[in-house]
GULO-858054 format. One line per field, with one value per residue (C-alpha): x, y negated, z negated; residue number from 1; residue in one letter. Coordinates in Angstrom, 3 decimals. Last residue first. Layout:
X <- [X, ...]
Y <- [Y, ...]
Z <- [Z, ...]
nr <- [NUM, ...]
rest <- [a, ...]
***
This chain:
X <- [-8.541, -9.124, -10.709, -7.999, -8.196, -11.971, -11.807, -9.497, -11.595, -14.929, -13.529, -12.508, -15.655, -17.378, -15.701, -15.786, -19.918, -19.638, -17.933, -13.959, -13.322, -13.563, -10.746, -9.693, -5.929, -4.838, -1.218, 0.383, 2.682, 4.643, 7.316, 5.768, 2.503, 0.684, -2.811, -4.114, -7.254, -8.336, -8.828, -5.207, -4.119, -5.600, -4.208, -0.747, -1.524, -2.372, 0.340, 2.921, 0.908, 0.699, 2.954, 0.565, 0.520, -2.370, -2.486, -5.710, -5.928, -8.555, -8.848, -8.664, -7.493, -4.820, -6.477, -7.872, -3.946, -4.008, -3.838, -4.643, -3.936, -7.527, -9.886, -10.974, -11.377, -11.576, -15.170, -14.792, -11.802, -13.770, -16.299, -13.720, -12.495, -15.965, -16.750, -13.258, -13.608, -17.342, -16.209, -13.697, -17.323, -17.210, -13.848, -14.804, -17.370, -15.662, -12.488, -12.471, -13.793, -11.044, -8.445, -9.776, -9.867, -5.983, -5.309, -6.666, -5.267, -1.885, -1.322, 2.326, 4.124, 7.065, 8.071, 11.738, 13.431, 14.942, 11.062, 9.559, 12.515, 11.553, 7.933, 8.892, 10.947, 7.244, 5.727, 7.818, 7.358, 3.412, 3.195, 1.773, 0.154, 2.134, -0.723, -0.539, -0.823, -1.969, -4.770, -7.066, -9.180, -9.574, -8.666, -4.973, -4.168, -4.987, -2.263, -2.167, 1.646, 1.779, 3.515, 4.067, 2.136, -0.112, -3.280, -2.753, -5.372, -8.011, -7.556, -8.868, -12.280, -12.831, -15.065, -11.949, -12.405, -13.319, -9.918, -7.520, -8.837, -8.354, -4.809, -3.845, -1.097, -0.389, 3.036, 3.279, 5.908, 7.142, 9.939, 12.212, 13.028, 13.400, 10.047, 8.506, 9.434, 8.055, 4.829, 4.504, 5.218, 2.291, -0.194, 0.593, -0.045, -3.365, -4.309, -3.739, -2.155, -4.844, -3.580, -4.292, -0.196, 0.476, -2.218, -0.785, 2.574, 5.041, 8.602, 10.242, 12.723, 15.692, 18.550, 21.700, 24.032, 26.559, 30.449, 30.120, 27.922, 24.885, 23.324, 21.291, 17.518, 17.500, 16.770, 13.628, 12.246, 12.631, 11.248, 8.214, 7.194, 7.216, 4.163, 3.156, 0.829, 2.936, 5.400, 7.811, 11.823, 12.905, 15.113, 17.681, 17.394, 20.346, 20.151, 22.557, 19.416, 19.695, 21.000, 19.805, 16.327, 16.009, 16.410, 14.875, 11.259, 9.947, 11.888, 12.144, 9.819, 7.209, 6.963, 8.198, 11.531, 9.593, 11.108, 13.610, 15.346, 18.971, 21.172, 24.192, 22.538, 19.742, 16.448, 12.803, 12.308, 14.234, 12.240, 9.071, 10.248, 11.176, 7.442, 5.713, 8.096, 7.238, 3.798, 3.602, 3.232, 2.893, 0.418, 1.489, -0.675, -0.902, -1.607, -2.708, -6.116, -6.388, -9.412, -8.665, -5.139, -6.820, -9.238, -6.078, -4.048, -7.092, -8.146, -4.783, -4.112, -7.640, -6.846, -3.588, -1.630, 0.991, 3.675, 4.863, 1.256, 0.613, -3.043, -5.883, -9.750, -11.234, -13.614, -12.371, -10.959, -14.400, -16.153, -13.497, -14.233, -18.185, -17.189, -14.752, -11.367, -9.595, -7.993, -4.846, -3.168, -5.607, -3.210, -2.452, -6.230, -6.858, -9.885, -10.458, -6.936, -6.105, -4.412, -0.003, 0.137, 2.611, 5.496, 4.958, 5.946, 9.544, 9.653, 9.730, 6.517, 5.984, 4.686, 8.227, 9.490, 6.694]
Y <- [-29.094, -25.282, -25.933, -24.138, -21.096, -21.210, -20.998, -18.033, -16.286, -16.910, -15.792, -12.374, -11.840, -12.161, -10.088, -7.228, -7.470, -7.456, -4.265, -4.000, 0.031, 0.510, -2.322, -6.081, -6.956, -10.135, -11.092, -13.982, -16.463, -19.371, -16.628, -13.206, -12.358, -8.944, -9.378, -7.142, -8.560, -7.129, -10.494, -10.772, -10.155, -12.822, -15.042, -13.857, -14.072, -17.364, -18.593, -17.124, -18.868, -22.561, -23.490, -22.405, -20.601, -17.341, -14.917, -13.061, -9.692, -7.348, -8.392, -11.491, -14.166, -15.675, -18.372, -19.373, -20.340, -20.614, -23.222, -23.576, -26.568, -27.811, -25.177, -26.321, -23.016, -20.385, -19.128, -19.203, -17.156, -15.000, -14.370, -13.741, -11.192, -9.606, -9.294, -7.524, -5.140, -4.168, -4.137, -1.439, 0.947, 2.039, 3.864, 5.961, 8.827, 10.955, 9.799, 9.757, 13.581, 14.813, 13.013, 14.220, 18.089, 17.037, 16.384, 20.098, 21.438, 20.393, 24.393, 24.575, 21.347, 20.262, 16.692, 17.457, 15.130, 18.455, 20.161, 16.658, 16.739, 20.000, 18.907, 15.335, 17.411, 19.021, 15.938, 14.887, 17.790, 17.943, 14.119, 11.688, 11.119, 10.970, 11.750, 10.092, 11.179, 10.397, 10.020, 9.036, 6.153, 4.995, 1.879, 2.875, 6.304, 8.016, 5.856, 6.650, 6.821, 6.389, 7.612, 6.662, 3.535, 2.810, 3.903, 3.196, 0.105, 1.944, 5.043, 3.166, 2.434, -1.062, -3.537, -6.154, -5.970, -2.254, -1.512, -3.816, -2.034, 1.464, 0.483, -0.429, 1.750, 2.210, 1.770, 1.923, 3.619, 3.063, 4.607, 2.138, 2.894, -0.736, -1.063, 0.427, -1.974, -4.737, -2.818, -1.874, -5.548, -6.692, -4.113, -5.368, -8.859, -7.714, -6.188, -9.085, -8.003, -8.082, -10.155, -7.843, -8.859, -7.282, -4.976, -3.419, -2.961, -2.768, -0.632, -0.723, 2.117, 3.167, 0.230, 1.838, 0.172, -2.284, -2.216, 0.591, -1.960, -0.636, -3.927, -3.964, -4.736, -7.838, -10.594, -8.976, -8.405, -11.950, -12.943, -10.853, -12.655, -11.597, -11.513, -11.381, -13.938, -16.391, -15.980, -12.762, -12.974, -9.745, -7.407, -5.400, -1.945, 0.593, 4.252, 6.180, 8.339, 8.828, 5.406, 3.317, 5.168, 4.771, 1.125, 1.202, 1.305, -2.198, -4.347, -3.287, -0.209, -2.295, -5.442, -8.753, -8.737, -6.861, -4.101, -3.035, 0.172, 1.002, 4.050, 5.153, 8.071, 9.838, 7.935, 9.057, 11.642, 9.899, 6.990, 9.162, 10.874, 7.706, 6.199, 9.272, 9.305, 6.149, 6.347, 9.194, 13.114, 14.228, 15.647, 15.865, 15.448, 16.159, 15.419, 11.442, 10.057, 8.362, 9.917, 13.188, 13.209, 12.443, 15.542, 17.822, 16.895, 17.140, 20.456, 21.849, 20.281, 21.582, 25.175, 26.017, 28.867, 26.790, 28.693, 25.275, 24.232, 27.491, 27.963, 26.176, 26.054, 22.802, 23.365, 20.886, 18.612, 18.220, 17.628, 14.734, 13.500, 13.146, 11.610, 8.657, 9.067, 6.255, 3.388, 2.097, 1.985, -0.853, -3.289, -5.624, -6.210, -3.859, -4.789, -2.815, -2.875, -2.408, -5.326, -5.176, -6.729, -9.200, -6.468, -6.239, -9.641, -8.549, -5.252, -6.915, -6.902, -5.567, -7.410, -8.070, -10.949, -13.129]
Z <- [-25.441, -23.647, -20.391, -18.663, -20.894, -20.659, -17.047, -17.218, -19.633, -18.269, -14.479, -15.934, -18.129, -14.968, -12.784, -15.640, -15.371, -11.914, -11.615, -11.586, -11.814, -7.858, -7.335, -8.000, -7.507, -9.267, -8.562, -10.561, -10.345, -12.572, -13.719, -12.935, -13.471, -13.244, -15.056, -17.930, -19.295, -22.852, -24.537, -26.299, -22.519, -21.188, -23.465, -22.867, -19.012, -19.493, -21.496, -19.023, -16.206, -17.646, -14.938, -12.521, -9.340, -8.711, -5.583, -5.309, -3.914, -2.536, 1.260, 2.658, 0.199, 1.709, 3.643, 0.043, -0.985, -4.342, -7.477, -10.900, -13.227, -12.975, -11.876, -8.355, -7.015, -9.530, -9.300, -5.372, -5.561, -7.856, -5.315, -2.651, -4.552, -5.304, -1.723, -0.905, -3.727, -2.638, 0.828, -0.320, -1.081, 2.573, 2.087, -1.005, -0.434, 2.266, 2.191, -1.819, -1.766, 0.707, -1.710, -4.788, -3.046, -2.510, -5.909, -7.349, -3.837, -5.196, -5.947, -5.553, -4.685, -2.268, -2.978, -4.194, -1.785, 0.379, 0.384, 1.716, 4.135, 5.613, 5.809, 7.910, 10.415, 10.913, 10.797, 13.665, 16.077, 15.311, 16.311, 13.320, 9.855, 6.146, 3.427, 0.376, -2.844, -6.827, -9.446, -6.349, -6.637, -3.076, -3.689, -4.547, -4.917, -1.387, 0.244, 4.332, 5.806, 9.500, 12.156, 16.081, 16.232, 19.311, 17.805, 14.271, 13.831, 16.431, 14.346, 10.940, 12.975, 13.127, 10.833, 10.351, 6.840, 6.432, 8.782, 6.706, 3.450, 5.338, 6.066, 2.192, 1.799, 5.712, 5.835, 9.585, 11.482, 15.043, 17.209, 19.026, 22.747, 23.769, 25.214, 22.923, 20.080, 22.215, 22.797, 18.959, 18.573, 20.493, 19.090, 15.903, 17.446, 18.916, 15.513, 13.388, 10.301, 7.263, 4.038, 0.889, 0.077, 3.272, 4.590, 6.927, 6.982, 9.622, 10.421, 13.467, 13.949, 15.734, 15.913, 16.381, 14.269, 15.424, 15.876, 18.551, 20.779, 22.653, 21.852, 18.390, 18.321, 15.990, 18.436, 20.197, 17.115, 15.769, 19.519, 18.838, 15.633, 11.861, 9.761, 6.019, 5.900, 4.391, 6.978, 7.434, 7.662, 9.173, 7.055, 8.648, 6.647, 6.957, 7.252, 4.784, 4.232, 0.450, -0.616, 2.445, 2.856, -0.993, -1.315, -4.405, -3.041, -3.298, -1.156, 1.946, 2.181, 0.689, 2.892, 2.118, 4.068, 7.310, 8.827, 11.430, 10.545, 11.532, 12.061, 10.724, 9.215, 11.532, 12.287, 12.605, 10.032, 7.519, 7.581, 7.723, 4.609, 2.677, 3.742, 2.403, -0.605, -1.334, -0.612, -3.204, -4.069, -0.214, 1.676, 5.563, 8.574, 11.935, 15.661, 14.843, 15.499, 12.014, 10.733, 12.435, 11.127, 7.670, 7.970, 9.315, 6.226, 3.524, 5.357, 4.444, 1.038, 0.270, 1.515, -0.409, 1.365, 2.944, 1.371, -0.163, -0.676, -3.237, -3.077, -4.821, -4.530, -6.333, -9.055, -11.792, -8.934, -7.444, -10.978, -11.573, -8.222, -9.407, -12.768, -11.196, -11.147, -12.442, -10.630, -12.062, -8.425, -7.619, -9.347, -12.435, -12.586, -15.593, -17.525, -21.021, -21.898, -25.780, -27.158, -26.989, -23.148, -23.672, -23.796, -19.848, -19.075, -21.018, -19.034, -15.850, -13.719, -10.449, -7.644, -6.842, -4.915, -6.239]
nr <- [354, 353, 352, 351, 350, 349, 348, 347, 346, 345, 344, 343, 342, 341, 340, 339, 338, 337, 336, 335, 334, 333, 332, 331, 330, 329, 328, 327, 326, 325, 324, 323, 322, 321, 320, 319, 318, 317, 316, 315, 314, 313, 312, 311, 310, 309, 308, 307, 306, 305, 304, 303, 302, 301, 300, 299, 298, 297, 296, 295, 294, 293, 292, 291, 290, 289, 288, 287, 286, 285, 284, 283, 282, 281, 280, 279, 278, 277, 276, 275, 274, 273, 272, 271, 270, 269, 268, 267, 266, 265, 264, 263, 262, 261, 260, 259, 258, 257, 256, 255, 254, 253, 252, 251, 250, 249, 248, 247, 246, 245, 244, 243, 242, 241, 240, 239, 238, 237, 236, 235, 234, 233, 232, 231, 230, 229, 228, 227, 226, 225, 224, 223, 222, 221, 220, 219, 218, 217, 216, 215, 214, 213, 212, 211, 210, 209, 208, 207, 206, 205, 204, 203, 202, 201, 200, 199, 198, 197, 196, 195, 194, 193, 192, 191, 190, 189, 188, 187, 186, 185, 184, 183, 182, 181, 180, 179, 178, 177, 176, 175, 174, 173, 172, 171, 170, 169, 168, 167, 166, 165, 164, 163, 162, 161, 160, 159, 158, 157, 156, 155, 154, 153, 152, 151, 150, 149, 148, 147, 146, 145, 144, 143, 142, 141, 140, 139, 138, 137, 136, 135, 134, 133, 132, 131, 130, 129, 128, 127, 126, 125, 124, 123, 122, 121, 120, 119, 118, 117, 116, 115, 114, 113, 112, 111, 110, 109, 108, 107, 106, 105, 104, 103, 102, 101, 100, 99, 98, 97, 96, 95, 94, 93, 92, 91, 90, 89, 88, 87, 86, 85, 84, 83, 82, 81, 80, 79, 78, 77, 76, 75, 74, 73, 72, 71, 70, 69, 68, 67, 66, 65, 64, 63, 62, 61, 60, 59, 58, 57, 56, 55, 54, 53, 52, 51, 50, 49, 48, 47, 46, 45, 44, 43, 42, 41, 40, 39, 38, 37, 36, 35, 34, 33, 32, 31, 30, 29, 28, 27, 26, 25, 24, 23, 22, 21, 20, 19, 18, 17, 16, 15, 14, 13, 12, 11, 10, 9, 8, 7, 6, 5, 4, 3, 2, 1]
rest <- [x, x, x, x, x, x, x, x, x, x, x, x, x, x, x, x, x, x, x, x, x, x, x, x, x, x, x, x, x, x, x, x, x, x, x, x, x, x, x, x, x, x, x, x, x, x, x, x, x, x, x, x, x, x, x, x, x, x, x, x, x, x, x, x, x, x, x, x, x, x, x, x, x, x, x, x, x, x, x, x, x, x, x, x, x, x, x, x, x, x, x, x, x, x, x, x, x, x, x, x, x, x, x, x, x, x, x, x, x, x, x, x, x, x, x, x, x, x, x, x, x, x, x, x, x, x, x, x, x, x, x, x, x, x, x, x, x, x, x, x, x, x, x, x, x, x, x, x, x, x, x, x, x, x, x, x, x, x, x, x, x, x, x, x, x, x, x, x, x, x, x, x, x, x, x, x, x, x, x, x, x, x, x, x, x, x, x, x, x, x, x, x, x, x, x, x, x, x, x, x, x, x, x, x, x, x, x, x, x, x, x, x, x, x, x, x, x, x, x, x, x, x, x, x, x, x, x, x, x, x, x, x, x, x, x, x, x, x, x, x, x, x, x, x, x, x, x, x, x, x, x, x, x, x, x, x, x, x, x, x, x, x, x, x, x, x, x, x, x, x, x, x, x, x, x, x, x, x, x, x, x, x, x, x, x, x, x, x, x, x, x, x, x, x, x, x, x, x, x, x, x, x, x, x, x, x, x, x, x, x, x, x, x, x, x, x, x, x, x, x, x, x, x, x, x, x, x, x, x, x, x, x, x, x, x, x, x, x, x, x, x, x, x, x, x, x, x, x, x, x, x, x, x, x]
***
């Protein structure tokens, strides 16, 4: 799957009301407790630095990830873009995995808006590239070449946890060549929970990290960019330039603070239910998937009958992301045991039809 986002034609099969949405963990809804926190949030103008909940969220997230400072942004895409532009000048270059969100799902924003070149490194089925690829991609001091300035990593990649020793080795390699490093941590907390590691350990050697709040944590929107104070100050100016300066954003920031306090540990439930789903579908005739890639909250399915399966599920109120013969199923806080059982029965029922 080149992208996880379905075409308009694929979306059009979802004609019935969706009761079980497995397209992404971005479809999560705030629960009642989070809504109450949002409704009662104290607010102020964040562009003036006056919003108490935004200020607290930036500080608390920086502490969580062991960084000096944080910056609250509307989206992960803007957070990643802001970081790239804070690290790189026009005509410089980023090394990034070919399947990473920055490379293939952010509309080439760094190139279009920042004139920053992207050098995509081929990744394996688990989202990894190796040290030799990094070494070979770093450009010499030659006028014919862009200056390689930044290494962008991602964790998780397609639900796969990136081994920490390998991340550390890649960062050491980058630093030895004078490169800065950025981590797209859209689902970094899934990786931390899956490995039972403190989140700060996953990024302790990395300069900047973007942490998304609107996926498994259930916040309506927003990401936080973390890093050294000097980089975050540049990013704050860039956020304004990109139109990301928000006013009374504390209503959302309060939801982010609530999520960091209450919703990190429960990511393990999503991981467990994803394993249960894989077990239930293992051996279904006509359906294939790589069990080794089922590591957090994502399951990737392959079947020649995928378009028909997606339509069959949609008619029963179950939405999946299906492109060609492949599909992605993502579990999240709105998928409880009863919903999981409905999904299992529907998929099994489709393949058992005479």
